[in-house]
C-alpha positions in Angstrom: -24.5 -39.2 6.1 -24.9 -37.6 2.6 -28.2 -36.1 3.6 -26.7 -34.8 6.9 -23.9 -33.2 4.9 -26.3 -31.7 2.4 -28.4 -30.2 5.3 -25.3 -28.7 6.8 -24.4 -27.0 3.5 -27.9 -25.7 3.2 -27.8 -24.3 6.7 -24.5 -22.5 6.1 -25.9 -21.0 2.8 -29.1 -19.8 4.5 -27.3 -18.4 7.6 -24.5 -16.7 5.6 -26.4 -15.2 2.7 -30.2 -15.8 2.8 -31.2 -14.6 6.3 -32.5 -11.1 6.8 -30.1 -9.2 9.2 -33.1 -7.8 11.1 -35.3 -10.8 11.8 -32.6 -13.5 11.2 -35.0 -15.6 9.2 -35.0 -16.5 5.5 -35.8 -13.5 3.4 -39.5 -12.9 2.7 -40.1 -10.4 -0.2 -36.6 -8.9 0.1 -36.2 -5.3 -0.8 -32.8 -3.6 -1.7 -31.7 -0.2 -0.3 -29.5 2.2 -2.1 -26.5 0.8 -0.3 -27.2 -2.6 -1.9 -28.1 -4.3 1.4 -31.4 -6.2 1.4 -34.1 -6.8 4.1 -37.5 -8.3 4.3 -40.2 -5.9 3.3 -42.1 -6.5 6.5 -38.9 -5.8 8.6 -38.4 -2.5 6.8 -42.1 -1.5 7.3 -41.7 -2.2 11.0 -38.6 0.0 11.1 -40.4 2.8 9.3 -43.3 2.6 11.7 -41.0 3.5 14.6 -39.6 6.5 12.8 -41.2 9.9 12.4 -43.7 9.7 9.5 -42.4 12.8 7.8 -38.8 11.5 7.7 -39.1 10.1 4.2 -35.8 8.2 4.6 -34.8 4.8 6.0 -31.4 4.1 7.5 -29.6 0.8 6.8 -29.0 -1.1 10.0 -25.7 -2.4 8.7 -23.9 0.5 7.2 -26.1 3.4 8.5 -26.5 5.0 5.0 -29.8 6.5 4.2 -32.2 5.6 1.4 -35.0 7.9 0.2 -38.3 6.1 0.3 -40.0 6.1 -3.1 -43.4 7.8 -3.6 -45.0 4.4 -3.8 -43.7 3.5 -0.3 -41.3 0.7 0.7 -43.1 -1.7 -1.6 -41.7 0.3 -4.6 -38.1 -0.4 -3.6 -36.1 -2.7 -5.9 -36.8 -6.3 -5.2 -33.9 -8.7 -4.7 -35.0 -11.3 -7.2 -31.8 -13.4 -6.9 -32.3 -13.6 -3.1 -35.9 -14.7 -3.5 -34.9 -17.4 -6.0 -32.1 -18.7 -3.7 -34.5 -18.8 -0.7 -37.0 -20.8 -2.8 -34.3 -23.1 -4.0 -33.1 -23.8 -0.5 -36.6 -24.5 0.7 -37.1 -26.9 -2.3 -33.8 -28.7 -1.5 -34.7 -29.0 2.2 -38.1 -30.4 1.2 -36.3 -33.0 -1.0 -34.3 -34.0 2.1 -37.4 -34.3 4.2 -36.8 -31.2 6.2 -39.8 -29.3 4.9 -43.2 -30.1 3.4 -43.5 -30.5 -0.4 -43.9 -27.2 -2.2 -47.5 -26.1 -2.1 -49.5 -25.7 -5.3 -52.2 -23.6 -3.7 -52.4 -19.8 -3.8 -50.8 -17.9 -1.0 -54.1 -16.1 -0.4 -54.9 -19.0 1.9 -58.3 -19.7 0.3 -57.2 -23.1 -0.9 -57.4 -22.2 -4.6 -55.0 -23.7 -7.1 -51.9 -21.6 -7.9 -51.1 -21.1 -11.6 -48.8 -18.1 -11.4 -45.7 -17.0 -9.5 -44.9 -13.3 -8.7 -41.1 -12.9 -8.7 -41.3 -9.6 -6.8 -43.4 -10.9 -3.9 -42.2 -14.5 -4.1 -45.9 -15.6 -3.8 -47.9 -18.2 -5.7 -51.0 -16.7 -7.2 -54.4 -18.1 -8.3 -56.2 -16.7 -11.3 -58.1 -14.1 -9.3 -55.0 -12.9 -7.3 -53.1 -12.6 -10.6 -55.8 -10.3 -11.9 -55.8 -8.3 -8.7 -52.0 -8.0 -8.9 -52.5 -6.2 -12.2 -55.1 -3.8 -10.9 -53.3 -2.5 -7.8 -50.9 0.4 -8.4 -48.3 -1.0 -6.0 -48.1 -4.4 -7.8 -49.1 -3.8 -11.4 -45.5 -3.6 -12.5 -44.4 -6.8 -10.8 -42.9 -9.6 -12.9 -45.2 -12.6 -13.1 -44.6 -16.0 -14.8 -46.5 -19.2 -14.9 -45.9 -21.6 -12.0 -44.9 -24.3 -14.4 -42.2 -22.1 -16.0 -41.0 -21.1 -12.6 -40.6 -24.7 -11.5 -38.7 -25.4 -14.7 -36.4 -22.5 -14.2 -35.3 -23.7 -10.7 -31.8 -25.0 -10.5 -29.0 -25.2 -7.8 -27.4 -21.8 -6.8 -24.1 -22.7 -8.4 -25.8 -23.0 -11.8 -28.2 -20.1 -11.3 -26.9 -18.1 -14.3 -29.6 -18.9 -16.8 -32.1 -16.1 -17.2 -35.8 -16.6 -16.6 -37.9 -15.4 -19.6 -39.5 -12.2 -18.3 -42.7 -11.1 -20.0 -43.7 -7.5 -20.8 -46.3 -6.1 -18.3 -48.1 -4.3 -21.1 -48.0 -6.9 -23.8 -48.1 -10.0 -21.6 -47.5 -12.5 -24.4 -44.3 -10.8 -25.5 -40.9 -11.3 -23.8 -38.7 -8.4 -22.8 -35.9 -8.0 -25.3 -34.8 -4.3 -25.4 -33.8 -1.6 -22.9 -34.9 1.9 -23.7 -32.1 4.1 -22.5 -34.3 7.2 -23.0 -37.1 5.9 -20.7 -34.7 3.9 -18.5 -37.0 0.8 -18.8 -37.2 -2.7 -20.2 -39.5 -3.1 -23.2 -40.6 -5.8 -25.6 -40.7 -5.8 -29.4 -44.3 -4.4 -29.4 -43.3 -1.6 -27.1 -40.4 -0.8 -29.4 -42.7 -0.8 -32.5 -45.5 1.2 -30.9 -44.6 3.3 -27.8 -40.9 3.8 -28.4 -40.5 4.1 -32.1 -39.9 7.9 -32.3 -36.4 9.2 -33.0 -35.8 10.4 -29.4 -36.1 6.9 -28.1 -32.8 5.1 -28.0 -33.0 1.4 -27.2 -30.5 -1.5 -27.2 -30.6 -5.2 -27.1 -30.6 -6.5 -23.6 -27.7 -8.9 -24.1 -25.5 -6.1 -25.6 -26.3 -3.7 -22.7 -25.7 -6.4 -20.1 -22.2 -7.1 -21.6 -21.4 -3.4 -21.6 -22.7 -2.9 -18.1 -20.6 -5.8 -16.8 -17.5 -4.5 -18.6 -18.0 -1.0 -17.1 -18.4 -2.4 -13.6 -15.4 -4.6 -14.0 -13.2 -1.6 -15.0 -14.4 0.4 -12.0 -13.6 -2.6 -9.7 -10.1 -2.7 -11.2 -9.7 0.9 -10.2 -10.8 0.0 -6.7 -8.1 -2.6 -6.6 -5.5 -0.1 -7.6 -6.7 2.2 -4.9 -6.4 -0.6 -2.4 -2.8 -1.2 -3.4 -2.0 2.5 -3.1 -3.6 2.6 0.4 -1.5 -0.4 1.5 1.7 1.2 0.2 0.8 4.5 1.9 0.0 2.7 5.1 3.4 1.0 5.2 5.1 4.4 4.7 3.0 5.9 7.5 3.9 3.1 9.8 7.6 3.4 8.9 7.4 7.1 9.7 5.6 6.4 12.9 8.2 3.8 14.0 11.0 6.2 13.1 9.3 8.8 15.3 9.2 6.4 18.2 12.9 5.6 17.8 13.8 9.2 17.6 11.7 10.0 20.6 13.6 7.3 22.5 16.9 8.7 21.4 15.9 12.2 22.3 14.9 11.1 25.8 18.2 9.3 26.1 20.1 12.4 25.1 18.1 14.5 27.6 18.7 12.1 30.4 22.5 12.0 29.7 22.7 15.7 29.8 20.6 15.8 33.0 22.9 13.3 34.7 25.9 15.5 33.8 24.4 18.4 35.7 22.2 16.4 38.0 22.2 18.8 41.0 21.3 21.9 39.0 19.1 20.9 36.1 16.8 17.9 37.2 13.7 20.0 37.0 14.6 21.5 33.7 15.3 18.0 32.3 11.8 17.0 33.3 10.3 20.1 31.6 12.1 19.5 28.4 11.1 15.8 28.4 7.5 16.8 28.9 7.8 19.1 25.9 9.3 16.3 23.7 6.6 13.9 24.9 3.8 16.4 24.1 5.1 17.1 20.6 5.6 13.3 20.1 2.0 12.6 21.3 0.6 15.3 19.1 2.5 14.0 16.0 1.7 10.4 16.8 -1.9 11.3 17.1 -1.8 12.8 13.6 -0.3 9.6 12.2 -3.0 7.6 13.9 -5.6 9.9 12.4 -4.1 9.4 9.0 -4.1 5.6 9.4 -7.7 5.6 10.8 -8.9 7.8 7.9 -7.3 5.5 5.2 -8.6 2.4 6.9 -12.1 3.8 7.2 -12.0 4.8 3.5 -11.1 1.3 2.5 -13.5 -0.3 4.9 -16.3 1.7 3.3 -15.0 0.8 -0.1 -14.8 -2.9 0.8 -18.5 -2.8 1.9 -19.5 -1.4 -1.4 -17.3 -3.8 -3.3 -18.7 -6.8 -1.4 -22.2 -5.7 -2.0 -21.6 -5.1 -5.7 -19.6 -8.4 -6.2 -22.5 -10.3 -4.5 -25.0 -8.6 -6.8 -22.9 -9.1 -10.0 -22.2 -12.8 -9.2 -25.7 -13.8 -8.2 -28.3 -11.6 -10.0 -29.3 -12.3 -13.6 -28.9 -9.8 -16.4 -32.3 -8.2 -16.3 -32.0 -7.7 -12.6 -28.7 -6.0 -13.1 -30.2 -3.6 -15.6 -32.9 -2.7 -13.2 -30.4 -2.1 -10.5 -27.9 -0.3 -12.7 -28.6 3.2 -11.4 -28.1 2.1 -7.8 -25.0 0.1 -8.6 -23.4 2.9 -10.5 -24.3 5.4 -7.8 -22.6 3.2 -5.2 -19.5 2.8 -7.4 -19.3 6.6 -7.6 -17.7 6.3 -4.2 -14.5 5.2 -5.9 -14.0 8.8 -7.3 -14.4 10.1 -3.7 -11.6 7.9 -2.3 -9.0 10.2 -0.9 -5.8 8.7 0.6 -4.3 10.7 3.4 -0.7 11.3 2.2 2.4 10.5 4.2 3.9 13.5 6.1 7.5 12.4 6.9 8.5 15.7 8.4 7.0 15.2 11.8 8.6 11.7 12.2 11.9 13.4 13.3 12.5 14.8 16.7 15.8 15.4 18.5 17.4 17.5 21.2 20.2 20.1 21.1 21.4 20.4 24.6 22.9 23.6 26.0 26.1 23.9 28.0 24.9 26.6 30.3 22.5 25.7 33.1 22.0 28.8 35.1 18.8 30.4 34.0 18.7 28.8 30.5 16.7 25.8 29.5 18.4 22.4 29.4 18.1 22.3 25.7 15.8 22.9 22.7 13.6 20.6 20.7 14.6 20.0 17.1 11.4 19.3 15.1 13.1 18.5 11.7 16.3 16.8 10.8 19.2 19.0 9.6 22.9 18.3 9.5 25.2 20.7 11.2 28.9 20.8 10.3 30.8 19.7 13.4 34.4 19.0 12.1 36.3 19.4 8.8 39.9 18.4 7.9 42.0 18.2 4.8 42.6 20.4 1.8 43.5 20.0 -1.9 47.0 18.6 -2.4 49.2 15.5 -2.3 50.6 15.7 1.3 49.7 13.4 4.2 46.9 15.6 5.3 45.7 16.5 1.8 43.4 15.0 -0.8 43.2 15.0 -4.6 40.0 12.9 -4.8 38.8 11.8 -1.4 36.2 9.2 -2.5 35.3 6.8 0.2 35.2 6.9 4.0 34.7 4.4 6.9 35.0 4.5 10.7 36.5 2.0 13.2 34.8 1.5 16.5 37.3 3.8 18.3 36.3 6.6 16.0 39.3 6.6 13.7 38.5 7.5 10.1 39.8 5.7 7.0 39.8 7.6 3.7 40.5 6.3 0.2 41.9 8.7 -2.4 41.4 7.3 -5.9 43.7 9.7 -7.7 46.6 9.3 -5.2 45.8 5.6 -4.9 46.2 5.8 -1.2 44.5 4.8 2.1 44.9 7.2 5.0 44.0 6.8 8.6 43.0 9.8 10.8 41.9 10.3 14.4 38.2 11.2 15.1 39.3 14.9 15.1 41.1 14.6 11.8 44.7 14.2 13.0 46.8 12.2 10.5 48.1 8.8 11.8 49.3 6.6 8.9 48.6 5.6 5.3 49.1 2.9 2.7 49.8 3.8 -1.0 50.3 2.1 -4.3 53.6 0.3 -4.6 53.9 -0.3 -0.8 56.0 -3.5 -0.7 54.5 -4.7 2.6 50.8 -4.5 1.5 51.0 -4.4 -2.3 48.0 -2.0 -2.5 47.3 -1.1 -6.2 44.3 1.2 -6.5 42.0 1.4 -3.5 38.4 2.6 -4.2 35.6 1.5 -1.9 36.1 1.0 1.9 33.9 -0.5 4.6 34.4 -1.5 8.3 32.7 -4.4 10.2 31.6 -4.2 13.8 34.7 -6.1 14.8 37.0 -3.6 13.0 37.9 -5.5 9.8 38.5 -3.1 7.0 37.4 -4.3 3.5 38.9 -2.4 0.5 38.2 -2.9 -3.2 41.6 -3.0 -5.0 41.2 -3.5 -8.8 40.0 -7.1 -9.1 40.5 -8.1 -5.4 39.0 -7.3 -2.1 41.7 -6.9 0.6 41.1 -7.0 4.3 43.0 -4.8 6.8 43.1 -4.4 10.6 43.0 -1.2 12.5 46.7 -0.5 11.9 46.2 -1.0 8.1 48.0 -4.3 8.1 46.6 -6.6 5.3 45.3 -9.8 6.9 43.7 -11.6 3.9 42.2 -11.0 0.4 39.8 -12.7 -2.0 38.7 -12.4 -5.6 34.9 -11.9 -6.0 34.8 -13.1 -9.7 37.2 -13.8 -12.5 37.2 -12.5 -16.1 35.2 -14.2 -18.9 37.0 -17.0 -20.7 37.5 -14.9 -23.7 38.3 -11.7 -21.7 35.3 -9.7 -23.0 34.1 -8.7 -19.6 36.7 -7.3 -17.2 36.2 -7.0 -13.5 36.3 -3.4 -12.1 35.6 -3.4 -8.4 34.3 0.0 -7.3 32.3 -0.3 -4.0 32.1 -2.5 -0.9 29.5 -2.6 1.9 29.2 -4.7 5.0 26.8 -5.6 7.7 27.1 -8.0 10.7 27.2 -11.1 8.5 27.9 -10.2 4.9 30.0 -8.2 2.6 28.7 -6.9 -0.8 31.0 -5.9 -3.7 30.0 -3.9 -6.7 31.7 -4.8 -10.0 31.2 -2.0 -12.5 32.9 -3.9 -15.3 30.9 -7.1 -15.1 27.7 -5.3 -13.9 27.4 -7.6 -10.9 26.9 -7.3 -7.2 28.4 -10.3 -5.4 27.4 -11.0 -1.8 29.9 -13.0 0.4 30.3 -14.2 3.9 32.9 -12.3 5.9 35.5 -15.0 5.0 35.0 -14.2 1.3 33.0 -17.3 0.4 30.2 -16.5 -2.1 26.6 -16.3 -1.1 25.0 -14.8 -4.2 25.8 -13.1 -7.5 23.3 -10.5 -8.7 23.5 -9.1 -12.2 22.3 -5.6 -12.7 23.3 -3.2 -15.6 22.7 -0.2 -13.3 25.6 -1.0 -10.9 28.3 1.7 -10.8 30.3 3.2 -8.0 28.3 3.4 -4.7 26.6 0.7 -2.7 25.3 0.0 0.8 23.5 -2.9 2.6 20.3 -1.8 4.4 19.2 -3.1 7.7 16.0 -4.4 6.0 18.1 -6.9 4.1 18.4 -5.3 0.7 21.2 -3.8 -1.5 20.8 0.0 -2.1 22.9 1.7 -4.8 23.0 4.7 -7.1 23.4 5.1 -10.8 25.1 8.4 -11.6 24.5 8.5 -15.3 20.9 7.2 -15.0 20.2 9.7 -12.2 18.6 6.9 -10.1 18.4 5.4 -6.7 17.8 1.6 -6.7 17.0 -1.1 -4.2 17.2 -4.9 -4.9 16.8 -7.9 -2.6 19.5 -10.6 -2.3 17.8 -12.5 -5.1 18.1 -9.6 -7.4 14.4 -8.6 -7.4 14.0 -4.8 -7.8 12.2 -3.3 -4.9 12.2 0.2 -6.1 13.8 2.6 -8.6 13.4 6.3 -8.3 14.6 9.3 -10.2 16.8 11.8 -8.3 15.5 15.4 -8.4 16.5 18.7 -6.9 13.6 21.2 -6.9 12.1 19.4 -9.9 15.3 19.2 -11.9 17.1 15.9 -12.6 20.2 15.4 -10.5 23.0 12.9 -10.2 23.5 10.8 -7.1 26.8 9.5 -5.7 27.2 8.1 -2.1 24.4 6.2 -0.4 24.1 5.4 3.3 21.4 3.4 5.3 20.5 4.1 9.0 19.2 1.6 11.5 15.7 3.0 11.2 15.5 2.2 7.5 16.3 5.7 6.5 18.4 6.1 3.3 20.7 9.1 2.7 21.9 10.0 -0.8 24.6 12.5 -1.8 23.2 14.5 -4.8 24.8 16.7 -7.5 22.8 19.2 -9.6 24.6 21.7 -11.9 22.6 24.8 -11.1 21.4 24.1 -7.6 24.7 22.7 -6.2 25.1 19.7 -4.0 23.1 18.3 -1.1 22.3 15.2 0.9 18.7 13.9 0.7 16.8 11.6 2.9 14.5 8.8 1.6 12.3 6.2 3.3 12.6 2.4 2.8 10.1 2.6 -0.1 12.2 5.1 -2.0 10.1 8.1 -1.2 11.9 11.4 -0.9 11.4 12.8 2.6 13.7 15.8 3.0 17.0 17.5 2.3 19.2 17.3 5.4 22.4 19.1 4.2 23.4 21.6 1.5 26.3 23.5 0.3 28.9 20.7 0.1 31.7 20.9 -2.5 31.6 17.5 -4.1 30.1 14.9 -1.7 30.9 11.2 -2.5 30.8 8.3 -0.1 29.4 8.6 3.5 29.7 6.7 6.7 28.5 6.7 10.3 30.8 7.4 13.3 30.3 5.3 16.4 28.5 8.3 18.0 26.0 8.6 15.1 27.5 11.5 13.3 28.0 11.3 9.5 31.5 11.5 7.8 31.4 12.7 4.2 34.2 12.4 1.7 34.0 15.8 0.0 36.7 15.3 -2.7 39.3 17.7 -1.3 38.3 17.4 2.4 36.5 15.2 4.9 33.5 16.7 6.7 31.8 15.4 9.9 28.2 16.4 10.4 26.1 16.2 13.5 22.6 15.1 12.8 20.1 17.5 14.5 
């Protein structure tokens, strides 16, 4: 059984690494092309014989890259010494298992003469006469030849094949190669160094030193390849995110078009179809561009992976001297790393929407919106202290019926308005029935529970602003050094997250107030939201940053907020179902705006400008955006 297992391993090695891709047999005199793929010399000669004689180039059957044939012909291509050695080792091991005849000690000239030498280039055993003939012919005079006895001694299993074979100088055959002349780009012995390379223009180094330097250089380049790979992966995720968002927006646009068409069904059916076709055409064209970007980046990395695989095989299996001989080709192939160009993400085309017209006579049903912009739809409130006025409208939220809840931190008041801004009721500090002290953050669940941060407690109200329960996220330290200061609250379908600016903690709870997790982060301030991709997204006003952490506290990204290259201060933050992040931004010279980011923290676009002092934001049931703008509340339609 042990012999059977050993044979299986040898078969896998030979099939996976030691068979020529052309003839599918064990390599015989393997030659390496510029792309680092190897083939039998005979197979390459047969390929060349089928080409036009004047071509002067040979195309790799695997990667289709071309290699210039040397003046000396295919025989002058670099030999794959390590492949030849591995083939010989496999044959020797198979012979030991009874699967092949014992290694012959006769010359491969087939004249029955005793072999005393081994050519490492040809992988042939040579008698004394063939050895002399090898030295006479131009095509073989530079081949590396060692005694057959030394060759047998040097044989070892592939896993241990790291010990170098002593290579002798082809000019001074009794001297080993020990230097590399950088000027002549060749291996030399001590006699060569003393005689032919002694002048000042010759610069030669010890082979071991040069090998170490070469390996280090290749290692550094491979590390850059790995960084490029990570960048490509990150970019691919962003492209796919933009592509998915495009599909959602296309679906929403089609839905809007259909709704308008049904409203005017008898008059505008044909126009609805025309507009749908226009949206589909734009969507297909943009989706095609995203596919091209993905295909380009994947092809770049596939080509890089082929080069890396070939280089890694060479670096792990070839000995030092072989590496030095192949150094120009290896470095030429690694030059591809400098050519890697990652197709950037273009988020702009991922948005598509429809603005429908009210008239249907001779006008089109609507127009296609090719970029996202917010259009002011409604505004209510002004500066003051009355029921319909605000001193510092900080946070907003919406019930499922469209009613809008607004917290005013200066007036310490919660106010309820209709979807059009008509005042309905309010709760203020000192109210005996509800005991509201200082409301800051507000958030509404899908089943219309209103969560409000009120100093050290979170209070829960119904749609009529009746308090139904409350809970305390965390108490003070034993010695009172760290005081709770609850500033923001956010909800999703299952959880509520509370920002504690005083303790620098975000606590995550079930909707009944029971604690799920407590996350420490010294960047926690006033504004917070829960993303649909399961993370906490918040801003830091002083640090001019947008941050994202998962529920275990691991930071997913942190980005600086900029407006036309200048640092800006973020306030409110809002996450859409398609993983889009909206941030309200303040910049002294440029004014205020709302920016859109993707789920990786990359800035995509500015969607609204010219606000007074935008703070917290919330979605209405119809998908519009409500913004607390200090002295008023603005409702934007997203176009």
